[in-house]
C-alpha positions as a Markdown table, in Angstrom:
| # | Residue | x | y | z |
|---|---|---|---|---|
| 1 | Met | -27.3 | 42.6 | -51.5 |
| 2 | Ala | -23.3 | 43.1 | -51.1 |
| 3 | Ala | -21.3 | 41.3 | -48.2 |
| 4 | Val | -20.3 | 42.9 | -44.9 |
| 5 | Ala | -16.6 | 43.0 | -44.9 |
| 6 | Leu | -15.9 | 41.8 | -41.1 |
| 7 | Asp | -12.6 | 42.7 | -39.8 |
| 8 | Ala | -11.2 | 39.3 | -39.1 |
| 9 | Ser | -7.5 | 40.5 | -38.4 |
| 10 | Leu | -7.4 | 38.1 | -35.0 |
| 11 | Trp | -9.2 | 35.1 | -36.8 |
| 12 | Asp | -5.8 | 33.0 | -37.1 |
| 13 | Glu | -4.1 | 33.9 | -33.7 |
| 14 | Pro | -4.5 | 32.3 | -30.4 |
| 15 | Thr | -8.2 | 32.9 | -29.1 |
| 16 | Thr | -8.8 | 35.9 | -27.3 |
| 17 | Gly | -11.9 | 37.7 | -26.3 |
| 18 | Ile | -12.3 | 39.9 | -29.1 |
| 19 | Ala | -11.3 | 36.7 | -31.4 |
| 20 | Leu | -14.0 | 34.9 | -29.9 |
| 21 | Tyr | -16.3 | 37.6 | -30.4 |
| 22 | Thr | -15.4 | 38.0 | -34.1 |
| 23 | Arg | -16.0 | 34.2 | -34.9 |
| 24 | Gln | -19.6 | 34.2 | -33.1 |
| 25 | Leu | -20.7 | 37.0 | -34.7 |
| 26 | Ala | -19.8 | 36.2 | -38.1 |
| 27 | Ala | -21.3 | 32.6 | -37.4 |
| 28 | Ser | -24.5 | 34.0 | -36.3 |
| 29 | Leu | -24.8 | 36.7 | -38.9 |
| 30 | Ser | -24.6 | 33.8 | -41.3 |
| 31 | Ala | -26.8 | 31.9 | -39.7 |
| 32 | Ala | -29.5 | 34.6 | -40.0 |
| 33 | Gly | -28.9 | 35.2 | -43.6 |
| 34 | Val | -26.5 | 37.9 | -43.6 |
| 35 | Ala | -23.7 | 37.9 | -46.1 |
| 36 | Val | -20.2 | 38.2 | -44.5 |
| 37 | Glu | -17.0 | 38.4 | -45.7 |
| 38 | Arg | -13.6 | 37.8 | -43.5 |
| 39 | Trp | -11.0 | 40.6 | -44.3 |
| 40 | Gly | -7.6 | 40.7 | -42.5 |
| 41 | Ala | -6.8 | 37.4 | -41.4 |
| 42 | Arg | -3.4 | 36.3 | -41.5 |
| 43 | Arg | -4.0 | 33.3 | -43.5 |
| 44 | Ser | -7.8 | 32.6 | -44.1 |
| 45 | Gly | -10.9 | 34.3 | -45.3 |
| 46 | Glu | -11.7 | 36.5 | -48.5 |
| 47 | Glu | -8.9 | 39.1 | -48.1 |
| 48 | Pro | -6.2 | 37.7 | -46.2 |
| 49 | Arg | -3.4 | 40.1 | -45.1 |
| 50 | Gly | -0.5 | 37.8 | -45.5 |
| 51 | Arg | 2.7 | 39.1 | -44.2 |
| 52 | Trp | 1.3 | 42.1 | -43.7 |
| 53 | Ser | 0.9 | 43.4 | -40.0 |
| 54 | Arg | -2.4 | 44.2 | -38.8 |
| 55 | Thr | -1.9 | 48.1 | -38.4 |
| 56 | Thr | 0.0 | 48.1 | -42.1 |
| 57 | Trp | -2.8 | 46.2 | -43.8 |
| 58 | Thr | -5.6 | 48.3 | -42.1 |
| 59 | Leu | -3.8 | 51.8 | -42.8 |
| 60 | Ala | -2.2 | 51.0 | -46.5 |
| 61 | Arg | -4.0 | 48.0 | -47.9 |
| 62 | Leu | -7.7 | 48.3 | -46.5 |
| 63 | Pro | -8.5 | 51.5 | -48.1 |
| 64 | Gly | -8.1 | 50.6 | -51.5 |
| 65 | Leu | -9.7 | 47.0 | -51.1 |
| 66 | Leu | -12.8 | 48.9 | -49.8 |
| 67 | Thr | -12.9 | 51.2 | -52.9 |
| 68 | Glu | -12.3 | 48.0 | -55.2 |
| 69 | Gln | -14.9 | 45.6 | -53.8 |
| 70 | Arg | -17.2 | 48.0 | -52.3 |
| 71 | Pro | -18.8 | 45.9 | -49.7 |
| 72 | Arg | -22.2 | 46.6 | -47.9 |
| 73 | Leu | -20.1 | 48.0 | -44.8 |
| 74 | Phe | -16.9 | 47.2 | -43.0 |
| 75 | His | -17.3 | 46.4 | -39.4 |
| 76 | Ala | -14.1 | 47.2 | -37.5 |
| 77 | Val | -14.2 | 44.4 | -34.1 |
| 78 | Ser | -11.2 | 45.7 | -32.2 |
| 79 | Asn | -12.1 | 48.6 | -30.5 |
| 80 | Phe | -9.9 | 51.3 | -32.7 |
| 81 | Asn | -8.9 | 49.6 | -36.3 |
| 82 | Leu | -10.5 | 51.8 | -38.6 |
| 83 | Pro | -9.3 | 53.5 | -41.8 |
| 84 | Leu | -8.4 | 56.9 | -41.0 |
| 85 | Gln | -10.3 | 58.3 | -43.9 |
| 86 | Arg | -14.2 | 57.4 | -45.0 |
| 87 | Thr | -14.5 | 55.5 | -48.1 |
| 88 | Pro | -17.2 | 56.7 | -50.2 |
| 89 | Gly | -20.5 | 54.9 | -50.3 |
| 90 | Val | -18.5 | 52.3 | -47.6 |
| 91 | Pro | -20.2 | 52.7 | -44.2 |
| 92 | Tyr | -18.3 | 52.2 | -41.1 |
| 93 | Val | -19.1 | 50.4 | -38.4 |
| 94 | Leu | -16.9 | 49.8 | -35.1 |
| 95 | Thr | -17.4 | 47.8 | -32.1 |
| 96 | Val | -15.5 | 49.1 | -28.9 |
| 97 | His | -14.7 | 46.6 | -26.0 |
| 98 | Asp | -13.1 | 48.5 | -23.4 |
| 99 | Leu | -10.7 | 51.7 | -22.7 |
| 100 | Val | -8.1 | 50.0 | -20.7 |
| 101 | Pro | -5.2 | 51.9 | -22.2 |
| 102 | Leu | -6.9 | 54.9 | -21.0 |
| 103 | Leu | -8.6 | 54.0 | -17.8 |
| 104 | Leu | -5.5 | 51.7 | -16.3 |
| 105 | Pro | -2.8 | 53.1 | -18.5 |
| 106 | Asp | -0.1 | 51.3 | -16.3 |
| 107 | Thr | -1.7 | 48.2 | -17.6 |
| 108 | Val | -0.5 | 48.9 | -21.3 |
| 109 | Ser | 2.7 | 50.1 | -23.0 |
| 110 | Thr | 3.3 | 53.7 | -23.2 |
| 111 | Ala | 3.7 | 53.2 | -27.2 |
| 112 | Phe | 0.3 | 51.2 | -27.6 |
| 113 | Arg | -1.6 | 53.6 | -25.0 |
| 114 | Trp | -0.9 | 56.8 | -27.5 |
| 115 | Gln | -1.4 | 54.3 | -30.5 |
| 116 | Phe | -5.0 | 53.4 | -28.9 |
| 117 | Arg | -5.9 | 56.9 | -27.8 |
| 118 | Ala | -5.4 | 58.7 | -31.4 |
| 119 | Trp | -6.7 | 56.0 | -33.4 |
| 120 | Leu | -9.8 | 55.4 | -31.4 |
| 121 | Ala | -10.4 | 58.9 | -31.5 |
| 122 | Arg | -10.2 | 58.6 | -35.4 |
| 123 | Ser | -12.1 | 55.7 | -35.6 |
| 124 | Leu | -14.9 | 57.1 | -33.4 |
| 125 | Ala | -14.9 | 60.4 | -35.9 |
| 126 | Val | -15.3 | 58.2 | -39.2 |
| 127 | Ala | -17.9 | 55.9 | -38.0 |
| 128 | Asp | -21.3 | 55.4 | -38.9 |
| 129 | Gln | -22.6 | 53.6 | -35.8 |
| 130 | Val | -20.5 | 52.2 | -33.1 |
| 131 | Ile | -21.3 | 49.3 | -30.9 |
| 132 | Cys | -20.4 | 49.1 | -27.5 |
| 133 | Val | -20.4 | 45.6 | -25.6 |
| 134 | Ser | -21.9 | 47.1 | -22.4 |
| 135 | Asp | -23.2 | 50.2 | -20.5 |
| 136 | Thr | -19.9 | 50.1 | -18.9 |
| 137 | Ala | -18.0 | 50.5 | -22.2 |
| 138 | Lys | -20.2 | 53.2 | -24.0 |
| 139 | Ala | -20.1 | 55.2 | -20.5 |
| 140 | Ser | -16.6 | 55.1 | -21.1 |
| 141 | Val | -16.4 | 56.3 | -24.2 |
| 142 | Leu | -19.0 | 59.4 | -23.9 |
| 143 | Glu | -16.9 | 60.5 | -20.9 |
| 144 | Arg | -13.8 | 60.6 | -22.8 |
| 145 | Phe | -14.7 | 61.3 | -26.2 |
| 146 | Ser | -16.9 | 64.2 | -28.2 |
| 147 | Val | -19.4 | 61.8 | -30.2 |
| 148 | Asp | -23.1 | 61.7 | -30.6 |
| 149 | Ala | -24.6 | 59.5 | -28.1 |
| 150 | Asp | -27.2 | 58.3 | -31.0 |
| 151 | Arg | -24.7 | 56.6 | -32.8 |
| 152 | Leu | -23.7 | 54.3 | -29.9 |
| 153 | Thr | -25.7 | 51.2 | -29.5 |
| 154 | Val | -24.9 | 48.7 | -26.6 |
| 155 | Ile | -25.0 | 45.1 | -27.4 |
| 156 | His | -23.9 | 42.0 | -25.1 |
| 157 | His | -22.1 | 39.2 | -26.1 |
| 158 | Gly | -23.4 | 35.9 | -25.9 |
| 159 | Val | -22.1 | 32.6 | -24.1 |
| 160 | Asp | -23.9 | 29.4 | -26.1 |
| 161 | His | -21.0 | 28.9 | -27.8 |
| 162 | Leu | -20.0 | 26.5 | -25.2 |
| 163 | Glu | -22.9 | 24.7 | -26.1 |
| 164 | Ala | -20.7 | 23.5 | -29.6 |
| 165 | Val | -17.7 | 22.7 | -27.9 |
| 166 | Pro | -16.9 | 19.3 | -28.6 |
| 167 | Pro | -16.9 | 17.1 | -25.2 |
| 168 | Ala | -13.2 | 16.2 | -24.0 |
| 169 | Asp | -11.6 | 13.3 | -25.4 |
| 170 | Ala | -10.2 | 10.5 | -23.1 |
| 171 | Thr | -6.7 | 11.8 | -23.2 |
| 172 | Thr | -7.9 | 15.2 | -22.0 |
| 173 | His | -9.6 | 13.8 | -19.3 |
| 174 | Ala | -6.6 | 11.7 | -18.4 |
| 175 | Trp | -4.5 | 14.5 | -18.4 |
| 176 | Leu | -6.9 | 16.4 | -16.0 |
| 177 | Asp | -7.1 | 13.5 | -13.6 |
| 178 | Ala | -3.1 | 13.6 | -13.4 |
| 179 | Leu | -2.9 | 17.2 | -12.4 |
| 180 | Gly | -4.4 | 15.6 | -8.9 |
| 181 | Leu | -6.1 | 18.7 | -7.7 |
| 182 | Thr | -7.6 | 18.4 | -4.2 |
| 183 | Glu | -11.3 | 19.1 | -5.0 |
| 184 | Pro | -13.1 | 21.8 | -4.5 |
| 185 | Trp | -10.4 | 23.9 | -6.2 |
| 186 | Val | -10.4 | 27.4 | -7.3 |
| 187 | Leu | -10.0 | 28.5 | -11.0 |
| 188 | Tyr | -8.8 | 32.0 | -12.4 |
| 189 | Ala | -9.0 | 32.4 | -16.2 |
| 190 | Gly | -7.4 | 34.9 | -18.4 |
| 191 | Ala | -4.5 | 36.5 | -19.1 |
| 192 | Leu | -1.9 | 37.1 | -16.3 |
| 193 | Asp | -2.8 | 40.7 | -17.0 |
| 194 | Ala | -1.9 | 43.7 | -14.6 |
| 195 | Arg | -5.4 | 44.6 | -14.8 |
| 196 | Lys | -6.9 | 41.6 | -13.9 |
| 197 | Asn | -6.2 | 41.3 | -10.3 |
| 198 | Val | -4.8 | 38.2 | -10.2 |
| 199 | Glu | -2.6 | 39.1 | -7.1 |
| 200 | Leu | -5.8 | 39.4 | -5.1 |
| 201 | Val | -6.9 | 35.8 | -6.1 |
| 202 | Leu | -3.2 | 34.9 | -5.0 |
| 203 | Asp | -3.4 | 37.1 | -1.9 |
| 204 | Ala | -6.7 | 35.7 | -1.0 |
| 205 | Val | -5.5 | 31.6 | -1.5 |
| 206 | Gly | -2.4 | 32.9 | 0.7 |
| 207 | Arg | -4.8 | 33.8 | 3.5 |
| 208 | Leu | -6.6 | 30.8 | 3.2 |
| 209 | His | -3.5 | 28.8 | 3.7 |
| 210 | Ala | -2.4 | 30.9 | 6.8 |
| 211 | Gly | -5.5 | 30.2 | 8.3 |
| 212 | Gly | -5.0 | 26.2 | 8.0 |
| 213 | Arg | -7.2 | 25.7 | 4.7 |
| 214 | Arg | -5.2 | 24.0 | 1.8 |
| 215 | Val | -6.5 | 25.1 | -1.6 |
| 216 | Ser | -5.3 | 24.6 | -4.7 |
| 217 | Leu | -5.6 | 27.5 | -7.1 |
| 218 | Val | -5.1 | 26.8 | -11.3 |
| 219 | Leu | -4.2 | 29.8 | -13.1 |
| 220 | Ala | -5.1 | 29.1 | -16.9 |
| 221 | Gly | -4.0 | 31.9 | -19.4 |
| 222 | Gln | -1.2 | 33.4 | -21.2 |
| 223 | Arg | 1.6 | 35.7 | -20.2 |
| 224 | Trp | 0.6 | 39.3 | -20.8 |
| 225 | Phe | 2.0 | 42.8 | -19.9 |
| 226 | Gly | 2.4 | 43.3 | -16.6 |
| 227 | Ala | 2.8 | 39.4 | -16.0 |
| 228 | Gly | 6.1 | 39.6 | -13.9 |
| 229 | Pro | 5.0 | 40.8 | -10.5 |
| 230 | Ile | 2.5 | 37.9 | -10.8 |
| 231 | Glu | 4.7 | 35.5 | -11.7 |
| 232 | Gln | 6.7 | 36.4 | -8.5 |
| 233 | Gln | 4.0 | 36.3 | -6.3 |
| 234 | Val | 3.3 | 32.9 | -7.6 |
| 235 | Gln | 6.6 | 31.5 | -6.9 |
| 236 | Ala | 6.9 | 33.2 | -3.4 |
| 237 | Leu | 3.5 | 31.5 | -2.5 |
| 238 | Lys | 4.9 | 28.2 | -4.1 |
| 239 | Ala | 7.9 | 28.5 | -1.7 |
| 240 | His | 5.7 | 28.5 | 1.6 |
| 241 | Gly | 3.7 | 25.7 | 0.1 |
| 242 | Val | 0.7 | 26.9 | -1.4 |
| 243 | Asp | -1.0 | 24.8 | -4.4 |
| 244 | Val | -0.8 | 27.2 | -7.1 |
| 245 | Arg | -0.9 | 25.6 | -11.1 |
| 246 | Pro | 0.0 | 28.1 | -13.7 |
| 247 | Leu | -0.8 | 25.7 | -16.8 |
| 248 | Gly | -0.8 | 29.3 | -19.4 |
| 249 | Tyr | -2.8 | 29.1 | -22.6 |
| 250 | Leu | -5.0 | 25.8 | -23.0 |
| 251 | Asp | -6.5 | 24.4 | -26.1 |
| 252 | Glu | -10.4 | 25.5 | -25.9 |
| 253 | Arg | -11.6 | 21.7 | -25.3 |
| 254 | Val | -8.9 | 21.3 | -22.6 |
| 255 | Phe | -10.0 | 24.6 | -21.1 |
| 256 | Tyr | -13.5 | 24.2 | -20.9 |
| 257 | Ala | -13.3 | 21.0 | -19.5 |
| 258 | Leu | -10.6 | 22.1 | -16.8 |
| 259 | Met | -13.2 | 24.9 | -16.0 |
| 260 | Gln | -16.2 | 22.8 | -15.6 |
| 261 | Arg | -14.5 | 20.9 | -13.0 |
| 262 | Ala | -13.9 | 23.8 | -10.6 |
| 263 | Gly | -15.3 | 24.2 | -7.4 |
| 264 | Val | -15.0 | 28.0 | -7.7 |
| 265 | Phe | -14.2 | 30.3 | -10.2 |
| 266 | Val | -12.7 | 34.0 | -9.5 |
| 267 | Phe | -12.6 | 36.8 | -11.6 |
| 268 | Pro | -11.9 | 40.0 | -9.7 |
| 269 | Ser | -10.5 | 42.3 | -12.6 |
| 270 | Arg | -10.6 | 45.9 | -12.0 |
| 271 | Tyr | -11.9 | 46.5 | -15.3 |
| 272 | Glu | -13.7 | 44.7 | -18.0 |
| 273 | Gly | -15.7 | 46.3 | -21.2 |
| 274 | Phe | -17.7 | 43.1 | -20.9 |
| 275 | Gly | -16.0 | 40.0 | -18.9 |
| 276 | Leu | -16.9 | 36.7 | -20.8 |
| 277 | Pro | -14.6 | 34.1 | -18.6 |
| 278 | Pro | -17.2 | 34.7 | -15.7 |
| 279 | Leu | -20.3 | 34.2 | -17.9 |
| 280 | Glu | -18.4 | 31.1 | -19.4 |
| 281 | Ala | -18.0 | 29.5 | -15.8 |
| 282 | Met | -21.9 | 30.5 | -14.8 |
| 283 | His | -23.2 | 28.6 | -18.1 |
| 284 | Leu | -21.0 | 25.8 | -17.0 |
| 285 | Gly | -22.7 | 25.6 | -13.4 |
| 286 | Val | -19.4 | 26.9 | -11.8 |
| 287 | Pro | -20.0 | 29.0 | -8.7 |
| 288 | Thr | -18.2 | 32.5 | -9.7 |
| 289 | Ile | -17.0 | 35.7 | -7.8 |
| 290 | Val | -16.2 | 38.9 | -9.6 |
| 291 | Ser | -15.0 | 42.1 | -8.8 |
| 292 | Thr | -17.5 | 45.1 | -8.2 |
| 293 | Gln | -15.9 | 47.2 | -11.1 |
| 294 | Gly | -16.4 | 47.7 | -14.5 |
| 295 | Ser | -18.9 | 45.9 | -16.3 |
| 296 | Leu | -18.9 | 42.7 | -14.5 |
| 297 | Pro | -21.9 | 43.8 | -12.2 |
| 298 | Glu | -23.8 | 44.5 | -15.1 |
| 299 | Val | -23.2 | 41.3 | -16.8 |
| 300 | Cys | -23.1 | 38.7 | -13.9 |
| 301 | Gly | -25.9 | 40.6 | -11.9 |
| 302 | Glu | -27.4 | 38.0 | -9.6 |
| 303 | Gly | -25.8 | 35.0 | -10.9 |
| 304 | Ala | -22.2 | 35.6 | -9.1 |
| 305 | Leu | -20.9 | 36.7 | -6.0 |
| 306 | Gln | -19.2 | 40.1 | -5.6 |
| 307 | Val | -16.1 | 41.2 | -3.6 |
| 308 | Asp | -14.4 | 44.8 | -3.8 |
| 309 | Pro | -11.2 | 44.4 | -6.0 |
| 310 | Asp | -9.0 | 45.7 | -3.1 |
| 311 | Asp | -10.4 | 43.6 | -0.4 |
| 312 | Gly | -8.2 | 40.2 | -0.2 |
| 313 | Ala | -9.8 | 39.2 | 3.3 |
| 314 | Ala | -13.4 | 39.6 | 1.9 |
| 315 | Leu | -12.5 | 37.6 | -1.4 |
| 316 | Ala | -11.0 | 34.8 | 1.2 |
| 317 | Ala | -14.0 | 34.9 | 3.4 |
| 318 | Arg | -16.2 | 34.5 | 0.3 |
| 319 | Leu | -13.8 | 31.3 | -0.9 |
| 320 | Asp | -13.9 | 30.0 | 2.4 |
| 321 | Glu | -17.7 | 29.7 | 2.5 |
| 322 | Leu | -18.1 | 28.1 | -0.9 |
| 323 | Leu | -15.4 | 25.6 | -0.5 |
| 324 | Gly | -16.7 | 24.4 | 2.9 |
| 325 | Asp | -20.7 | 24.4 | 1.6 |
| 326 | Ala | -21.6 | 22.1 | -1.3 |
| 327 | Ala | -25.1 | 23.3 | -0.8 |
| 328 | Leu | -23.9 | 26.5 | -1.2 |
| 329 | Arg | -21.9 | 26.0 | -4.6 |
| 330 | Ala | -25.0 | 24.1 | -6.2 |
| 331 | Gln | -27.2 | 27.3 | -4.9 |
| 332 | Trp | -24.8 | 29.8 | -6.8 |
| 333 | Ala | -24.5 | 27.2 | -9.8 |
| 334 | Arg | -28.0 | 27.6 | -10.2 |
| 335 | Lys | -28.1 | 31.1 | -10.2 |
| 336 | Gly | -25.2 | 31.5 | -12.8 |
| 337 | Arg | -26.7 | 29.3 | -15.1 |
| 338 | Ala | -30.1 | 31.1 | -15.1 |
| 339 | Arg | -28.3 | 34.5 | -15.4 |
| 340 | Ala | -26.2 | 33.0 | -18.4 |
| 341 | Ser | -29.2 | 31.7 | -20.0 |
| 342 | His | -30.1 | 35.3 | -21.1 |
| 343 | Phe | -26.8 | 35.7 | -23.4 |
| 344 | Arg | -27.3 | 34.3 | -26.8 |
| 345 | Trp | -25.6 | 35.2 | -29.9 |
| 346 | Arg | -28.5 | 34.9 | -31.9 |
| 347 | Arg | -29.8 | 37.9 | -30.0 |
| 348 | Thr | -26.5 | 39.5 | -30.6 |
| 349 | Ala | -26.4 | 39.1 | -34.4 |
| 350 | Glu | -30.2 | 40.6 | -34.5 |
| 351 | Ala | -29.2 | 43.5 | -32.8 |
| 352 | Thr | -26.0 | 43.9 | -34.8 |
| 353 | Glu | -27.7 | 43.6 | -38.1 |
| 354 | Arg | -29.9 | 46.5 | -37.0 |
| 355 | Val | -27.1 | 48.6 | -36.4 |
| 356 | Tyr | -26.1 | 47.6 | -40.0 |
| 357 | Arg | -29.3 | 48.7 | -41.4 |
| 358 | Arg | -29.0 | 52.2 | -39.3 |
| 359 | Ala | -25.4 | 52.5 | -40.7 |
| 360 | Thr | -26.6 | 52.0 | -44.3 |
| 361 | Ala | -29.6 | 53.9 | -44.4 |
| 362 | Pro | -29.5 | 57.0 | -46.8 |
| 363 | His | -28.7 | 59.4 | -44.1 |
| 364 | Ala | -26.1 | 57.7 | -42.7 |
| 365 | Gly | -22.6 | 59.7 | -42.5 |
| 366 | Ser | -24.0 | 62.8 | -43.3 |
């Protein structure tokens, strides 16, 4: 049987949620006996794109490759990046992670918002099957696009990739020790993105500081669209003596070692299509607080505390409770691990293979 051509356009880039999904899906499909080829990575895989941009390669080069190579199917994994026209005899599968540019338009550039809307609409029209990473993502698609619900399948991510991360070495531990963080401390991990609601974390820590509780807050993540106001708020808090540490993007071995040391993980995003960072924290046994919005309640369930994304006082209160009570932190660590244990990449691959079979059935695309 011909191989599945998997969109690997983010494979060689700094790890994002979609890049991690791509890598884990490819590995799990391969482990299940599905032949997978990586197409469109910058320099690796079977069909690297080289100097072509992701957009240009998808629109100008990919259609020809599909016609020439005739893979079993092409699976686009980055929300909207299918060719604009069908390739006869090659089914298309699309993964939709979220609709952030449409739901929170102020959190992305105008140009990207228009590209996202138009290309997603076309991708949904030409896709034989669509994978949504949560019920929340599926509902968002159905509310805004005319698409047959029977072609949409919800498949959650796994989180057991953490079991394969090499342990941190002595140099990493020495660097983490040198940070001199006062335990228990608070971690936010993710891009400094306007939709991630990092402002609420900063507000809550500022409230605790004003009330006499000195809390160290670590921000692990790269700058993103809308990061300017967040960085200004960080500087304002630091000027008032609040211990805020923006560490930027970290190598995965360093990042997960850092996460494992956190006293509390906070992720009050206004919208997530899935929400992998809090699930990773739960898997590692870190007490976790998320918002009541998007997919976070769906994914984290009873394994994490939840707060309104606009209620800084409530977040401060939850942090105060957890930071002051080791037994309570241990209780939420157990709850988080129990919830996270249900999310396995093997299950993701098995469900994805079932979608592939539907996409390649004789009636698909008719």
